[in-house]
Each structure stands twice: as structure tokens, then as C-alpha cells.
C-alpha positions as CSV (number, residue, x, y, z in Angstrom):
1,M,145.9,69.9,184.1
2,D,144.8,71.1,180.9
3,K,143.9,74.9,180.9
4,K,140.8,74.3,178.8
5,F,139.1,72.3,181.7
6,M,140.4,74.7,184.4
7,S,138.8,77.6,182.7
8,L,135.3,76.2,183.1
9,G,135.2,76.9,186.8
10,P,134.1,74.7,189.6
11,N,130.2,75.0,189.0
12,K,130.2,74.8,185.2
13,K,130.0,71.6,183.1
14,K,131.4,71.1,179.7
15,Q,128.7,70.9,177.1
16,L,128.5,67.4,175.7
17,T,126.7,68.2,172.5
18,T,125.6,71.2,170.4
19,K,122.8,69.5,168.6
20,R,119.4,70.2,170.2
21,R,116.7,67.6,170.3
22,N,114.0,67.9,167.7
23,D,110.6,69.3,168.7
24,P,108.3,66.4,169.5
25,K,105.5,67.8,167.3
26,E,107.9,67.8,164.4
27,L,109.0,64.2,165.0
28,F,105.4,63.1,165.2
29,R,104.6,64.9,162.0
30,T,107.5,63.2,160.2
31,S,106.2,59.9,161.6
32,L,102.7,60.7,160.3
33,L,104.1,61.5,156.8
34,E,106.1,58.1,156.9
35,Q,102.9,56.2,157.7
36,I,101.0,57.9,154.9
37,D,103.8,57.0,152.5
38,G,103.6,53.5,153.8
39,I,99.9,53.2,153.2
40,V,100.3,54.5,149.6
41,A,103.0,52.0,149.0
42,E,100.9,49.2,150.4
43,Q,97.9,50.2,148.2
44,N,100.3,49.9,145.3
45,G,101.3,46.4,146.3
46,Q,104.8,47.4,147.6
47,Q,106.5,47.0,150.9
48,A,107.1,50.4,152.7
49,T,110.6,51.2,153.9
50,V,112.2,54.0,155.7
51,K,115.8,55.2,155.7
52,R,117.7,54.9,159.0
53,I,121.3,55.5,159.9
54,R,123.0,52.5,161.3
55,F,126.6,52.5,162.1
56,H,127.2,55.7,160.2
57,K,125.6,54.6,156.9
58,E,122.1,54.9,155.6
59,V,120.1,51.6,155.3
60,D,116.4,50.8,154.4
61,R,114.4,49.3,157.1
62,P,110.8,48.0,156.9
63,L,108.2,50.5,158.2
64,R,106.6,49.7,161.5
65,K,103.0,50.0,160.7
66,W,100.6,51.8,163.0
67,W,97.6,50.2,161.4
68,W,96.1,46.6,161.5
69,M,93.0,44.8,160.5
70,D,90.6,43.2,162.9
71,G,87.6,41.5,161.2
72,A,86.5,43.9,158.5
73,C,87.7,47.1,160.2
74,F,91.1,48.8,160.1
75,F,92.4,50.3,163.3
76,L,95.2,52.8,164.0
77,T,97.5,53.2,167.1
78,L,99.5,56.4,167.1
79,R,103.0,56.3,168.5
80,Y,105.7,58.7,169.7
81,S,108.8,56.5,170.1
82,S,107.8,53.5,172.2
83,Q,104.8,55.3,173.7
84,I,101.2,55.1,172.6
85,I,99.6,58.5,171.9
86,R,96.2,58.5,173.6
87,I,93.9,61.2,172.1
88,Q,91.1,61.8,174.7
89,D,92.3,58.6,176.4
90,H,91.5,56.4,173.4
91,Q,94.3,54.0,172.6
92,S,93.3,53.2,169.0
93,I,91.1,54.7,166.3
94,N,88.6,52.8,164.3
95,C,89.3,54.0,160.7
96,G,87.0,52.0,158.4
97,D,87.0,49.1,156.0
98,S,89.8,50.1,153.6
99,L,93.4,51.4,153.6
100,Q,92.0,54.6,151.9
101,C,90.1,55.2,155.2
102,V,93.3,54.8,157.2
103,E,95.1,57.3,154.9
104,D,92.1,59.8,155.3
105,V,92.4,59.5,159.1
106,L,96.1,60.2,159.0
107,Q,95.6,63.2,156.7
108,Q,93.0,64.5,159.1
109,L,95.5,64.0,162.0
110,L,98.2,65.9,160.0
111,T,95.8,68.7,159.4
112,A,94.8,68.9,163.1
113,L,98.5,68.9,164.1
114,D,99.2,71.7,161.6
115,N,96.3,73.7,163.1
116,K,97.6,73.0,166.6
117,D,94.6,71.1,167.9
118,P,94.9,71.1,171.7
119,D,93.9,67.5,172.1
120,I,96.7,66.2,169.8
121,I,99.3,68.6,171.1
122,D,98.5,67.5,174.7
123,A,98.6,63.8,173.7
124,I,101.9,64.2,172.1
125,E,103.4,66.1,175.1
126,K,102.2,63.4,177.5
127,A,103.8,60.7,175.3
128,Y,107.0,62.8,175.2
129,Q,107.2,63.2,178.9
130,K,106.9,59.5,179.4
131,T,110.0,58.9,177.1
132,R,112.2,61.4,179.1
133,W,114.7,60.0,181.5
134,K,114.3,61.5,184.9
135,K,116.7,61.2,187.7
136,R,115.1,59.9,190.9
137,P,115.7,61.7,194.2
138,R,118.1,59.8,196.6
139,S,115.4,59.1,199.0
140,Q,113.7,56.9,196.3
141,R,116.8,54.9,195.2
């Protein structure tokens, strides 16, 4: 046997990675900024793209919009990964009749996040907990 693995002892596990996960609030803040950039691009008649790493190289991908139009109103659904962020149990936000209104709402959310508004922080934490993989006890398998 290799001495490197023997020195870990019977109750210790080898660390798989040294990179820690990002803070959920910072990830959400980054996503808010991407959405604001997407609205500005759409107001200028351009398609919004974001840079993603695929197979060890950077590629431009279309932005997945959080906003949509129903009738004459724009609505906004906040997301953390695949989960919907429900602020005070509301799934979507009625923004108004223009993209500028949607941008204003996103800016207000960004300000509230920076001010550590408890409603937003709790909603992000709930969505984060839903994305975590949890091992079920043997009795429930």
C-alpha cells in the first residue's frame, strides 16, 4: 500500500477538493447583475449572452431570462439554480409595463440584498437548501 493513504488513519477521509462552494447570496447577486445586463442589452436591441465554461473552454450562451410579458405587464420570477425564490411566498413579481420597470425592480432587489433584507436572505436560503443533495437514512431507502 501507498504510505500516503496509510497515514490518513482509519477514520479520516482524503479531501476531494480544496475549492469551497460560493456563498449562495453572492451567486444570487451575480445572477441579478447578469439579468440587469440582459435587460440593458434587450433595451438596446441586442441578444443577451453570458460566458460559461464548457469542456475547459469559455463559450457564450444565451441568457435565460427571468422576466416575461403577459398582456401588457412584465413579470419576474427569481431563481437560484433550478429553484424558484419565493419572497414572502410569492412566486413572481408584477413589474409594470416596460423593461425599464423590470430593471428598476432588479435594482431594488440588488439594493435589498446588499442591505441584508431578511425576506430576501431567507428566501435565498430556502432555495439553496432545496438544491442540496441530502443522503436519506437507511430506513427510508
